[in-house]
N, C-alpha and C positions, 0 to 999 in steps of 0.2 A: 435577439440579444446581441449586444455589442461584442466586437472581437476582443479577445483577452490579450493582455500585454504579456511580454516575456516574463516580467516580474511576477505576474499572477500565476503563470504556468509553473514557474520555479517554486513559488510558495505552495501550490497545490502538490507538487512532487514531494516537497519536504514534509508536508502534513501527512501524505500517504506513507512515506517511509517511517516517520515518527510513530504513527499509529500502528503500522505493521510490526514494529519492534516490540509492541506491547503484548503480542500474543503469548500466552503462557506456554503453549505447546511449541516445542522446537520445530516440528515438522510444518505446522501451520505458519509459523513465523518465517522460516526460510522460504517456503513456497510464496507467501505474500510478498516478501521483499524481492524475490526473483521476478515475480509477475509485474510488479510496479516498475522495476528497472527495465525489463524487456519491453513492456508496453510503451514506455516513454522513448526508448531507443528506436523502436519500430516506427514510431510516428514523429521522429525528430525533424524530418524535412517536409512536413505537411505545410503547404502554403495557402490552400483554399480556406477562406474564412468560415464558410459553412461547415466544412469538415472539421476544422479546428474547434468550432463551437460545439459540434456534436461530440467530439472526443473529450472536451473539457467537461461537458455535462455528464458524460459517461464516467469520467474520473471522479467527479463529485459524488455520483451515486455509489461508486465503488468505495469511496471514503466513508460514506454513511454505513455501508454494509460491513466494512472492516470494523468500524466503531461498535456496531451492534454485536458482531461476532467476538470481539475482544471482551466486551462486557459479559457475554454469555460464557466465554471460556474461563473467566475468573470465578464464575459461580460454581463450576465443577472442577475440582482439583484432580489432577492426574499424576501418576508416578512419573518422575523424570526419566528420560532415556539415558543410555550410557554416554551419549555425546554431551549431555548437559551436566552430568555429575562431576563434582570437583575431584581431581586426582588426589589420592592419598599418598603422600611421599614419606 
């Protein structure tokens, strides 16, 4: 597979962040957002094209898994946590 450009990596990062924000559960949402950010920060300075392609493919697989989990999460509603509830003033 051809090496990915910087624009493609940024686009993949944005898609992962956007999809992670769709989790209905606060805990899953914050975990997914944190994992995406940490994963990209951890591999910020990877220069090896083979390693970069492997990481990009792994991120695409993770995006597909997040999309599946979000759709499953919407099927089963759960009670909101204290953190998510609107404050009554």
